[in-house]
N, C-alpha and C positions, 0 to 999 in steps of 0.2 A: 486505416487507409494509407496507400503508398504515395508520398511525395513525389509530385510531377516533377521530371526533369526536362528540359527543354532538350529536342532530338538533334539541334543544329550548334555547333561552336559559334560564339558571337564573332570571332574574327579568324583570318587565317592564320596557320601556324606561324609564330615569328620567327625572322630570319636566324635568330640567337639559338632558338630551339632545334640544333642539330648537332647530332652525335657523329664521332669518327665513325667511316665504313668499316666492317670486319674484313680486315685485310692484314696482311703482314705473314711473315713467319713464324713467329712466337702464336699469333693466332691459329694458323695451319698445324701447328705441331700439339697445340693443345687440344684441338678437334680432333684429332687423330688419337691423342691418349685417352680421352674421355670414352670414343669409340671403342676403341680395343680393350679396356678395361670394364666396357658396358655399364658406364655411371652415366647418371642424368645431373645435367646444371640447371639451374633456374633462370640462368644468364640465357638459355635456349630456349626451356619450356615456358616462360614468362615471356619471352621477345622482349628482352631488357635493350634499350637502347644503346647501353654503355658497353655491350660486349666486345666490340672492336677495342677500345680503349684498355678496358680491363683484361681480357685474354691477351693483349701486347704486351700489357706491363706482369703476364704471366701469373694473375691471379684470376680466381674464378669461387663462385658460391656452389658447391656441391648441393644436390637434392637429393636427400635418402626417402627410403620407402616408396620407391616406383615414382612413376610420373603420371598419375592418376588420382586426382583427390575426391574425396568424398562430398565436398562442399561445392557449392554452385556460386562462389561469389561472381559480382557482375563486372568488375574489373579485370579480371584475371585470364590470363591465357592458356593457363594451365590446363591439361585435358581432364574433363570430369569424368564419373563413373563409377562402375566397381571396382575395387581397390584390386591393386594386384598383390600375389602372394609374398610374403616377407622373406628376404634374402639375408640370411645371417651371413654370408660371406662378403655382404657391401661393405660393411667396416674396413676390412683388411684390404679390399681396393681402393677404397677413397684414402686410406693412409699410404697404399703403393704410390697413388697420384700425387699425394703430397709432398713424398719423397723424391719422387722422379722431377717434379718441380722445383724441390729446393725451396719450398716455401716457409717464410718466416711468421705466416699468418693465413690460417684457413678460416673459412665460414662455410657453416653448414646449417641447411634447411631442411624442409620437407613437405610434403604435400600433407594434407589434413587427413587424417586417418581415424577417424570418428567409428570405424568397425572394430577397433582394438579397444580394450579395457583401458590400457594405458595410453592410449592415443599416439603410441609410437615413441616413446619416450626411452624405453628400453634400446631399440635402437641408436639412437640418440647419445646416450650414455656408452654403448659401445664402441661407436665411432669415435668418441673423443677419447676413451682408452687404446683405440688401435692406432692413433695418430699420437699420443703421447708416448707409446712404447717404441713407434717407428721414428719419431721426431720429436724427443725430449723438450727442444727450445722452439718447439713452434709455438704460438699463439693460436686461440680457438675461441672463435666467436659462433654461438648457436643462435639462429633464428628459429624460435619454436612457435608452433600452432599453441591454441589457448588449452589443449588438453582437454577441453569440455570442462575445466575448471578443476581439476583433480590436483590436490594439494600433493599427494602421494606421488602421481606421475611427475610433478616439477621436482620432487624431492629425488627422483630417480638421476634426473639429468644434473641438478646442483651436486648430488653427491659424486659426480665424476669431475666437477671442478672446472667447467668452462672459463676462459678469460673474460668471456662478455656473454651476458644472456640477453637477448632481445626478443622482443614480442611487440609486434606492429598493432597499433590502435587503427591505423589507416586512413581514419574517417572522423568526423562529427557525428554524436549520437543521433542525431535527426535523420541520418541518412543510412544508417546501418542495414536495414532491412532491404535496401537495394544494392549496397555495397557490399556487405558482408553479410550474406546469409547464411543463416546458422551460429553465428556469433551474436555477442553481447558484449555491450560497451562496457557496462559493469562488472562484468566477468573476467575482461583483458585487465581493468585497472587492478581488480583484485590480484590478478596472477601477477602483475608488476610488484606489486605492493607487498606479496607475500615471498617474492624473490629477495627483496632488500630485510626481510625480517628474518627469513632464514639464513642467508648467507651475505651479510651487508657489504664484503669486503667484495663483492662479484660487481663489476659496473652492470646496472641495467640499462637496458636501452630499448626505444621505441620511435616510431616514424608515422608520418601521415602523408596522404597522396592530396593535392590541392587542384580546384578546378572543378569539382564535381558538383559543384551547388551550394558548397558552405559558405557563412558568412565569414569576414574576418573576426568576428565577436565571438562566434562558435570556436574558431582555429585558439583564438586566445584563451578561451575556457578551455579547451583539451589540453593545452601547455600548461595552465594552471595545476589541472588535474593531475597531470602525470608527475609534476613537481612535488604534489602532495603526495604521491606513492612512492617518492624518493627516487623517481628516474634520472638517472645521471646523463645518457648521451640523448640527443635527439635528431633525428633528420625530416627534412622537410623536402618535397621534390613535387614537380607538376605531372600529373595524372595525363597519361598518353593512351589514348583508345588504342588496343591490340588489334580490333576488327569492327566491322559493321555490327556484330552479334553482341558485344559488348556495350557498356554504359558511354554517352558521348560526353565530350568535353563541352563543359558549359561556358569555361573562360580559361584563357591562358594568363597565368598570375605572371607580374612583372619581376624583371630582377630588382627593380628598386625594392617592391614587396618583401621577395625573400630576402632580402638584406637587412630589412627592418625587421621581420620576423627573427632573422639570426639575432640581431641587438637585443629584441626583448626575450629571447631564449636565455641569453646570458644574463640579461636583470634579471629573470624570475629564480636563477641559481644551477643551470644547467652546466655540466662541467664541459661540457664540447656540444656543439651544435655544427650539422652540416644542413646547408640550406639552399636551394637553388633549383632551376628550372630540370634538370639531368640528374639531380642528386635521387638516390636509390638506397634502401635500408642497408646494404651492404657495401655500399660506395664507400672508397678509402677507408674501410673500417679498420685498418691497422693504425693510420692517422689519429683516429678518434680517440683509440686508447691511449697512444703515445700523447695524446694533447691531455 
């Protein structure tokens, strides 16, 4: 039985929950570059509220393996449907974009590719290697899907030695059937724990969206579960509804609550915690590694 979710937010959007508008020279130059190289960014495809801030700082999260996802998560704005053919030239173009931008830190993510045996892990590895060949000093974070629980697929990514391995739990277990259709909470924890067993020197990272109907105690338990899986870096942000077709916002989490969760995160032993209304999994990613 699905959990009932209230269709209306309990309050209007707070005035402090506003992101900078996507304007500025750097923003427009990066947009032209992405279009020229026929690349996708999660910033655009997932309607990220931080696109103006991040693109003006010349940072972006590249989304490989196309822009059509094989899953239908209730929170995500990325297009759903039949997957696109795999483009094996894409890693080269991502590396070229990183070089043109002069990036010191790159973030790579993807749509879910449940149509592929390795879930798309091969393209993650090829992209890491392409960036390393073009920009040896560039740090690389990968935000991966769960690869349907395949440790062999995760090994392909880990063997390419990213600087950070990120996989988001997104929400609390009780809400998975609405929020992460096709995913399993225990499977995500297992994949994160496997990363640390296989390559303990690579920081593991995960994140949650708040405001979907979870309780504070449920959030605390997920944080404890992530630490038991040896996750190093945690991100916590406010869920924002991409459209009326997506899951509603149940409540807006206050700045004070995010501050308290950050304090608890450090108390639990996370090495770095980003916690705030506009925080997203790739937000200020390079600072988390430096921290």
